[in-house]
C-alpha positions in Angstrom: 131.5 130.0 88.3 128.2 130.0 87.5 127.3 125.9 87.3 123.9 125.9 85.2 121.3 123.0 86.1 119.7 121.1 83.8 116.0 120.5 84.7 113.9 117.1 83.6 111.1 115.5 84.3 112.1 111.9 84.2 109.6 109.7 81.8 106.9 107.7 83.6 108.4 103.9 84.4 107.1 101.0 83.7 104.1 99.8 87.0 106.3 97.0 88.0 109.7 98.7 87.3 108.0 102.0 89.8 106.6 99.6 91.7 110.2 97.8 92.7 111.7 101.1 92.7 109.3 102.5 95.1 108.9 99.6 97.3 112.6 99.4 97.4 113.3 102.7 98.6 110.7 102.6 101.7 113.0 99.6 103.1 116.3 101.2 102.1 116.8 105.6 102.2 119.4 105.1 100.2 117.0 104.1 97.2 115.4 107.7 98.0 116.6 109.5 94.9 115.7 107.0 92.2 112.3 106.5 94.1 111.5 110.8 93.5 112.3 110.0 89.9 109.5 107.2 89.9 107.7 108.9 91.8 107.3 112.6 90.2 107.6 110.5 86.9 104.5 108.4 87.3 102.4 111.7 88.4 103.1 113.5 85.5 103.7 111.1 82.4 101.9 108.0 83.6 98.3 107.7 82.8 96.9 105.3 85.7 94.9 107.7 87.7 95.0 104.8 90.5 98.6 103.4 90.1 99.7 107.1 90.3 97.3 108.0 93.6 98.3 104.9 95.5 101.5 105.3 95.4 101.8 108.4 96.2 99.2 106.6 99.3 101.9 104.0 99.6 104.8 106.4 100.0 103.1 109.5 102.7 102.4 107.0 105.0 104.9 104.9 105.4 108.4 106.7 103.8 110.1 107.7 107.9 110.0 110.7 109.3 112.4 113.1 107.7 112.3 111.5 104.4 111.9 114.3 101.3 110.0 111.8 100.2 107.1 112.6 102.0 107.1 116.4 101.0 107.0 115.1 97.6 103.9 111.9 98.1 102.0 115.3 99.1 103.3 117.7 96.4 102.4 114.5 93.3 99.1 113.9 95.0 98.7 117.7 94.1 99.9 116.8 89.9 97.7 114.0 90.1 94.7 116.4 91.2 95.6 118.8 88.5 96.1 116.1 86.1 93.5 113.9 86.6 90.8 116.5 88.6 89.7 114.3 91.3 91.9 112.2 94.4 90.2 109.7 96.7 89.1 110.8 100.1 91.4 109.2 101.9 94.1 111.2 99.0 92.8 114.8 100.1 92.9 113.3 103.5 97.0 112.9 103.4 97.5 115.5 101.5 96.8 117.6 104.5 98.1 116.0 106.7 101.0 116.1 105.6 101.0 119.8 104.5 100.0 119.8 108.4 103.0 118.3 109.5 105.7 120.2 107.8 104.2 123.6 108.9 104.6 121.6 112.6 108.2 120.6 111.0 109.7 121.0 108.0 112.8 118.4 109.1 110.1 116.1 109.0 107.8 116.8 106.5 109.4 119.4 103.4 107.8 122.0 102.7 106.3 120.6 98.8 103.8 119.1 101.2 101.9 122.5 101.1 102.6 123.1 97.9 100.6 120.5 96.8 97.7 121.2 99.5 97.4 124.4 96.9 97.6 122.3 94.2 94.7 120.2 95.5 92.5 122.9 96.7 92.9 124.7 93.8 92.3 121.9 91.1 89.9 120.1 93.1 88.3 123.8 93.9 88.1 122.8 97.9 89.0 126.0 99.7 
């Protein structure tokens, strides 16, 4: 039997709720699913570039090796580059580092970091 999956983009949470959710997941991996929704919702729908970028950086630098949040942080920085047309030098360096880790060991950082790097390169014209 074929199961139809439904995909939806999560909404952006209020900043205090998103920050609390992300911070909780950085301390307890059992909250990573909630954190993933919060990060994606922010990257796709929050209009505060600085808030989105800073939380992507926090997640991308603080999540433990092997956490799916690492690749997701890179992907979300790619979304942020697409939406806003710019990223800080720190964010670009992080996307590159996460992508390099994904190439070296996909059990450390998953391949979404590579997709994020592609978006950063394309939308910021860094190639």
